[in-house]
N, C-alpha and C positions, 0 to 999 in steps of 0.2 A: 834112817834118821839123818839129821843134818850133818853128822860127822861119820856116817857109815852105818854098818849093821849094829843093832842093839837088840836086847831081849827084855820083854816085859813079862814078869811072872806075877800072877794074881791067884791067891788062894781063895777057895770058896767051895760051893757044892753045885752039882748038876741036879736039878729037880726032876722028879719022876712025873712030868706033866707032858701032855701032847704039845709038841713044838713045831710041827710041820706047817707053819703058817706061810712059809715062803718056799720057793724052789730051792733045792739043795739040801745040805745037811744043816739042821738047826738044833739048838738046845736052849733050855731055860737055865740060866746061870745066876746064882746068888753069891755075890762076893762076901768074903768073911768079914771085911770091914765095912765102913760106911760107903754106900753106893756113890754119894756125892764126891767123896775123896777120890774114888776110882775114876769117875767122870772127869774131875779136874785134872788128874794125872794124864789121862788120855788126851784131853782137849788141849791143855797147855803144853804138853810134850810133843804135839804134832804126830801122834801115833797113827799108823795106817788102820783102816777099818776092817782089814782081813785078819783073822786070827786062827790059830790052831788050838783046839781044846784037848787037853790030855787028862784023862781020869786017873786020879791017884795023887799022892803027896810027893811031888818030885822037885820042890823048890831048891833043895840042896844040890841035886843033880844038875838042874838048870844053871845054878850059880857056877858049878864046876865047869860046865860046858862053856859058858860065857868067858870064864877065866882062861880056859884052854884056847879059845878062839880069839882072845884079846878084844872082846867087845863089851860094851857097857851093859850091865844088868840093872834093871829098875824093878822095884816091887811096888805094885799098885795097891 
């Protein structure tokens, strides 16, 4: 990010649908909140387009990690 490392945590679900439309590992993700809100967060925040997807509910753990690392935690 503009001020160093940061972490974006987004809750939602991975859908059980074929997702191999592109080379590499892909998945179909449905955010828990409004998709437009997530898109606005990503675009206005200047977030990178590469992401890591973790299956499970680990937002609390990600907040703890961000706190330990002294980096910004944003929820999309």
